[in-house]
Structure formats: C-alpha cells, structure tokens
N, C-alpha and C positions, 0 to 999 in steps of 0.2 A: 473512909476506906477507898483504896485505889483499885479500880477494875480496869484492866488493860485488855486490848484485843487478844493478846496471847493467852491471858487467863480465860477469857471467854472461849477461845478455841479449845483449850484444855478441858473446860467444863463440858463442851459438847461431846468430847470423846470419852471423858471419865469424870463424873461429878466428884469422886473422891480425890482425884489428882488435883483439881482446882482447890479444894478445901486444904489439902496438905501443902500446896504451894503457898498458901496464905498463912496457915496456922501450924504447919508441921515443923518438926525439928530438922533444921538444915543438915545436921550431922548425919542424918539417916539417908540422905540422898547419895546414890552411887555416882561416881564420875561417869561421864558419857562414854559409851563404847566407841571404838574406832569406827565402826560402821555408822553410828549416829553422827559422829563428827564428819564422816565422808558425806552424809546427806546434807549437812549444813554447808559444807564446802561446795557441793554440787549446786545447791540453791544459790549461793553467792555467785558461782560461775555463770549460772543461768541468768541471774539478774544483771551481771556485768555484760553479758552478751546482748541482752535486750537493750540495755542503756548505752551501749557502745557508741552509737551514732546520734545520740540525743544530747541536746544542750539543756542543762538544768542548773538551778540554784539550790543550795543547801543551807538551812539555817545554822548559824553558829551560836553556841551557848555552852555553858559549863556542863560537863557530863552529869547526867542525872537530874539536872535542874529543869524540870518539865515546865514550870511557869515561864522561865526565861526562854525555853525552847518554843513555847507557844507564842510569846511576844515576838520572837525573831521570825517565826513562820507567818504571823499576821502582818508583820512589816513587809515581807515579800509578797504576800497576797495583796496588800494595799498598793504596792508598786505595780502590780499587774504582770509579774513575770510569767512566762509561758509554762514553765514546769518547776515544781519544787520536789526535791528528793528528800525523803525521810522527814517530812514536816511533822511537827508536834501539834496535836489538837487535844484540847482539854475541855470537857463539859462538866459542870457541877449540877448535881441533883440533890434535893433534900426533901424532907417530909412535906413541904408546901409546894414542891415541884417548881422550883425556880427555873425560869427558862421554858415553861410549859408551852408557850406559844410556838417556839421553835420545834419542840418535840412533836406537837400536834400537826406540824406541816408534813410530817411523814406518817400520821396516824396517831390515835390517842394512846399514849403510853399508859400501861396499867398501873397508875400511880397508887392504887390501894395496896399494891404489893411492895411499895418502896418504904423502907423504915424512915424514921424521923432524923436519924443521924445523916450528916452530909456525905455524899458519895462523889468521888471524882472518877470520871471516865476518861481514859487515855487512849488515844488513837494515833498510830504512826504509819499511815499508808506508805507504800513504796514510792508512789508518785502522786502529786496533785497536779492536774492538768487544767489549764485555763480554757474556758469555753465562753461563747457569747451568752448573755442572759443577765438579768438584774440580780444584784446582791448588795450588801452594805458597802461594798467597795466601788460600785459604779455599774457600768453595763457589761460586766463580766462576773463569772463565778467559777468555782473549781469543782472538778469531779475526781474521786479517788481511784487509784489503780494499784492493784497488788500483783506481784510477779511470783507465781507459785511453781514448785518443781513438779507437781502432779500433772497428769495428762487429762484428767477429767475435772469439770467444774463441780466438785463435790459440794454437798449442801453446807458443810462446815466452812468451806471457803466463802461461799456466797453469804452466809450469815455474818462473817467477819467483814466482808465488803459492805454489807448493810450497816453494820456498826460504824465503820468509817464514815459512811455517808450521813448517818444520823448525827454524829458528833460534829462533823463538818457543817451540817445545816445550822446547828445552833450558833456556830462562830461566824459564818458568813451571812446568816439570816436569809438563807435560800436553800431549798432542798435540791441537791444535784439531780439532773435528769436521769442519770444512771451511775453505776459503778462498774469498773472494768477489772477483769482478770486476764493476765497473760499466763497461759499454761505452756508446758513444754511441747513444742512441735505443733501447736495449734494456733488458729487465728484468735485475736482478742475476743473474749466472751463478755457480753453485756448482761449484767445482773438486773433482773426485774425487781426494782426496789419496791414497787407497789405490792408485791407478794412477799418479798424477803424481809422488809422492815417490820411489818407486824409480827412475823415469826421471830425475828431477832429480839423484839421488845419483850415477848413472852419468855424467851430463853434467858435473856438478861435479868428479868425480874426474878425468875426462878433461881438463877445463879446467885443473885444477891441474897435471897432468902436462905439458900443452903449455906452460904458463907457466914451468915450471922447465927447459925445454930451452934450449940455448945459442943457437939460431937461430929465426927466425920461421917459421911454417908456410909452405908453398909458396904463391906468389901465385896468385890467379885473379881476373881482372877480369870482373865481371858488371855490365853497364851500369846496369840498373835498381836493383840492390842497392847499388852502389858510389857512385852519383852524389852522394848527400847526405852521404857519409862524409868527415870531415876529412882522412883519410889518402889520399883518392882520387888526388890529383895525385902524391903521393910513390910510391904503389904503381904507378900507371900509368907513371911514369918508369922504375921497376925493370922492369916487364913489357916496356916498349919496348926497354930495353937487352938483355934476354934474348931478344927476339923470341918471347915466350911465346905459346903457341897459344891461350890464352884471348882474345887480341886478334883472333883469326880468326873472322869471322862463321860461325855454325853450330856452333862448338865449345862445347857446353854442359858443365857439370860432369860429368854422367853420361857423355857421349861422351868427354870427356877422360880419365876413368878407364879406359875401354875402350882408348883409344889408348895409354895408359901400359902396359897389359898387353902391347901389341904392340911396346913400345919405340919408338913413334912420337911423339916429344916435340919435334921441331924442324920448322921449315918445310920444310927440305930433305928430310927423311925422308918427311914427309907428301906433299909434291909428287911425289916419286919412287915412291910406293907404287902397287902394282898395284890396279886396280879389284876384281879377284877376291879380294884380301885383305880389303877393307873391306865388300864387298857382303853377305856372309853375316851380318855383325854389325850393319850399319846399314840394310840395304836399298839398292836401286839408286840411288834419288834422292838420299839423304843421302850415300852413298859418293861419288857423282859430284860433288856439291856441295863436299864437304870437299877432295877432291883438286884440283878446279878452283880453289877459293878460295886454297888454298896456292900453286898455280902462279901465279895472278894477283898475289898479294902479293909472292912471291919474285922474279918477273920484272918487277914493276911495269908490268903491261900489262892492257888490257881484253880479256876473252875473251867472244866472242859464243857463245851456245848454238845449235848448228846446227839444232835441231828447233823453235826458237821465235824468230820474227822480232818485234822490238819494233814495236808499233803506236802511233805518235804522229802522228796526223793533223795536217795544216796546213790552216787555214781562213782566209778573209778576216778574220773576227772571231773571237777566242778569248777565253774567260773563264778566269781563274785564281782559284781559290776556296780560302779558308782560314778556319777557325773558331777562336775562342778561347772556352773554356768554363770554368765554375767547378763542378767535380763536387759539392762539398758543398752548393751551392745548387741543383744540377741545372738549370743555365741555360747556354744558348749566348748569351753576351752580346755577341759581336762576330762578324758575318759580313762578311768582307772579300772584295772582288772586284776584280781587276785586269782591265780591259777593254782588249784589244790589238786595234787596227784596223790590220791589215797594209797594206791598200790606202791608207788615209789616213796611215799611219805615225804613229799616235798611241797613247798609253798613258794611261789614266785609272783612278785607284784610287777605289773607293767603300768607305767604312767605315760599315756599318750597325751602330750601337752602341747597346746598351741601357744607358743611364746608370744606370738602376735596374732591378732584376730584373723588375718588372712591365711593362717596355718590350719584353720579348722578342717578344711577338706582333706589335708594330709593326715590329720589325727583320726578322722572318720575312717579313712582307708586302712590305717594301721589297726584300728579296732576290728574292722571286718576281717582282715587277714588273720588276726589272732583267733577270732571266733570260729573261723572255718578251719583253723589248724586242729581244732577239737570238735568235729561236726556233730558228735552225739552228746556233748557235755551240756548239762543243764546250766542256765545262766541265772543265778540268784541275784536279786536286787531288793531294795527296800522302798516301797511306795511306787507310784506309777510313772514318775517323771522319766525314768530311763526308757521305758517303752514308748512314751510320747516323743522323746528326743530322737530315738531311732527312726521313727516315722518321719519326723521333721527333717532330720539330716538326710535321709534317703531322698526325700522330695527336693530338698535344696540342691543336692548334688546329682540329681537324676540317676540314682543308683538303680541298676537292674533289679527287678522284683525278686528274681531267684537268689539274689545275694543278701537280701535283708528280710523279706517276709518269712522265710522258714525260721529265722532267729526268734521271731515272736512266739512261736510254738515251744521254744526251749526256755522262755522266760518264766521264772517263778517269783512272784511278788510275795516276799516273806511277810510284809506288813498286812497284805490282804489275807493271807493264811491265818495270821494271828488274830486279826480283828474279827474275822468271821468264825473262827474255830475255838477261841479260848478267851477267858477273861482273866486279866492279870491285876494284882493289887497295886496299881500304879496311878499316878496323876495324869499321865498321858501315854500315848502309844508311839512316841517318837523313837527313832533308833537309839538316841543317846539314853533316853530313860530306860528302855528295855535292856540294852546292853550293859549299862551300869548296874542295874538291878541284878543282872546275871554275872557280875564280877569283872566286866571288861572296863578298861580305862584308856582314854585317849592320852597320847604323850603330851599334847598341848591342851591343858584343861580349859582354856578360854576359846579354843577353836570351835567354829560353827560355820554354817553356810554364809551368814552375813559377814563374818570376819574374813572368810575366804574372798568374798567380793572386794572387801577393802584391800586385802593383800594383792589381789590381781590388779586392781587400780593403781596401787603403789608401784607394782612391777612395771606397768605400762608407762607410768609417768616418770619414774626416776631409776628404772632398771635395778631395783633392789633385789638382788638374787636371794637374799634371806627370806623375803616374802614369798618368792616362787617356791623355794624349798619347803616353807611352812605349809603351803597349799598341798603340795605333793604328799607330805607327811600326813596331813589331815585326811586327804582322800584315801591314802593307804589304810589309815586307821578305820575309816568308815567301811572299807571293804572287809577288813579283818573283824570289825564289830559285827557286820552282817553274817560272816562265817561263824563267829562265836554264837550269835543268837540262833542261827539255824541248827548248829550242833546241839545246843542246850535244849531247844524245843523238840528236836527229833528224839532226844533222850527222854524228855518229859512224856512224849507220846508213847514211846516204847514201854516205859515203866508203867504208864497208865493202863496200857493194853494188858500187860502182865498181871496187874492187880485185878483188873476186870475178869481175867480168864480164870482166876482162882475160885 
C-alpha cells in the first residue's frame, strides 16, 4: 500500500475522503471547480514567487516512477547540492518494522498498529535544503520545506512537515533538526519536530488502520469542509439515502458524537426525543433547536417559534442589498442593490462595480448616494456580511458618521429573522437553499460566492468581460432571491397569524 503526504493530509481533514481516494470508484469523483483550480493556481504562483531568486536542482525521472525518482534524489543529496526541488523520498515499513532504527530516531513508531503487509510512504517536500550536520552522505544533511498558500501554520500542515522529516530521516540516516513552512505573507515557520513527529506517527498509524478496513468510515456532511471535495456529490447522495443526521442544521460533529452515545441516530428518534433528555447535555436552546429541526424535516413542515415573531417590514420602497468580495485582495468589488417600488410596481437593479480594486472608494460613494435617495427605505440583506462591510468601508474611506451609521438602523437581516423565528425543513439556511425551496432559481446554476471570486480573478488577469457580466448577473439574482424569500416569509407570517386568530 502506498501512503502519500497528500493522502495523509486528506485523512486529517476527512477520514472518509482518504479511504475513498484509495478504494473508491474514480468515476464518482466530480471534476474540480473553477474556484478549486484557482486555489491550485494561486499556490503554484506563491511557490514560484518564493523560489524565484533561489538556485535549486530537480531530480529527473520518468513520470510516476517513484523508485527512479528516489534514486535521482539520493544522487543529488550524495552530491551535496544546496537545494533540491520536489525531491522524491520513499520509506518502506512492514510488520517487522524494517528501518525501525531510523524511525526511532524521531520517537518510537507505534509498530503494534502496523499490519504485516509492506507499506510504502511517499514524501515529496517542495524543497530539501542542505544544512551542516552528520548524515550518511557526510558532514551535511537535509531539512524539508513546504510552501503553503495558507496564512497560518495549521496543525495539518505541521503534521505533513513532520511526515516529510520522518521519511527523510530514514533515507539520510539522520533526523532533521527542524522542518520549515513558508506561508503567505509570513516569515518562515519552524516546526517543532519533537512535538509533531509523535503526533504524526499516531495519525499515520490510525490512517493505515482505517485504509485496511473493509468499509469506508461513517459519513458526515460538513458544508464548509465538503464543498470543494470531489467526493461531495457522491457522499451527499449516500447521506440523503440514509437520512443521516449530519444533514440536519445544528448537528455538528461533536454534537453527533453525543447523540450517538444516546443511540439517537435517526430523524425519527431525534424528533421523538424528550427535551429533558437533551437539555442537560446541550443546554435548552440547542436541545430545542435539534428536536424542532428533526420534526420539521421529518414532517416536511414549517415550525414557527412561539416566543419570536419574524419582523419583516413592508414599505413603499425597499432596498435589497448584496455584496461580492475578494478576501485575498481585501476588497468589496460589487455592491448590488435592487430597488423595489411597491407603489409604482417597479424593480430596478443597480450594480456598483469596481472594475479595478482602486475603484472601491467610488463604488462605496455610489452606494451611499443611492441609499440616501430613499432615506426611509428598509435595507434587506442576507447574513451579517453587508453590515460588517459597511462599517469597514466607512472606516477605510473615513466616511462621516452621519452618512453611514443611520443606515445600520435600516438594515434588516433576513437570515437572522429566519434562524431565530422559524424552523424550515431544509439541510441548511443558506440563501440558495431557502430561495430554491421557495421556488426561486438562479440564471446560472453553478454560480456561487467562490465562483464569483474565480470570475473576478479572471477579469483582472485577462479582462474577460463575460466573467464580469456573470458576476453582475449572479449578484442581481442574489438580490432578487433575497426579495423573493422576504415576500414568501412575510406571507407565511401573515397566513400563520390569520390561522391563529381563528
């Protein structure tokens, strides 16, 4: 069995993904999204920038021939070159723990967890850097360095750095003094191998054990973590067929573990559970939320919370506001507003678009001008980003308080009103999920926030006007979806009040 650094990284993030990467049906894997490809391109660009002024050697070998790659890498190490780019390092483990001495140089590997079949560990650090110190090659040895796109030295990065160091130690017969991470916008980060190698060894042993089981680990759908995974659609289909509780809003991995100890693993069981059973474990608010959500999904009905009436005011003129942002550039490049005049029965969309990042100030001023054209109109938005962005833009451009602070009193967060006032029979409370459930459809079915980031990046790089038009169309649809959701829920509330009054 071949265990690569990439596989170990995937295992840390999702045990099931690592299993499917090895044993799953490749035809079930979705092609990578444009946004995911952009992340890969951004990482390559970051690596290229870091390496631009460095002189390095790179092993030459037939593509995919890891044995040949290892021999070519060892030849460069034997020569004592200063830097090796994308070296190939292989270590072999078996039931008798061949090479155990080298592994013990970084701590005792938990060999009782290793199966008798041989295992090959493949490491390909971004750089191997020559340092003074004894090894099988002479009075020098190498330390691994990885170049990551992230801004923090996350634990999963450090575990992979420790994996590189451990495999390298077996080949050069000397444990590196450290392993390095080059992060975006940060100084090099030194990984504490005395801490991370024992952790890595336990994770690796557990990974190997999981990979040798006959069936995949239990499914758990986590929207943020799963969205860019190629197995997402496949796993989501499995979860739907099982009515898995991870599809229930509010069921986090830690809460699910608690529910399993109570043998509450189905919608029916959770919906029928007494509040007194869950309240000591989760608190009253979460306990009530979990039970009500299970009942809503199981019975496919809307449940209003008796202690909280949804507040969705209706006014002669209403504004629906949505922002598109590029986090890496720290820019809000599109402020979209749908103006709904109920008396005139008109709807007009305004796209205040920064075609270049330096246009953000102008876009901000255009939004303020429109907002004050209708000084009493409520400003509906979905989630709290728009309110946060207004504060940030006002601070960035030193906007007078009387021009922006009163706007906040006019803001109505529809997501907040929904999440605190009603339970819906849905998997999540995103705008897309709610609006589609209520019959709204986006003109571009694959459009989302991540895709918009890709489109804007494409516009900035190659001036692709179609990408810019796609962003504006998507933003307008978001505004119209917010309007649609507001109308539908206002009608729900009105009809509910009529029924209760009978």
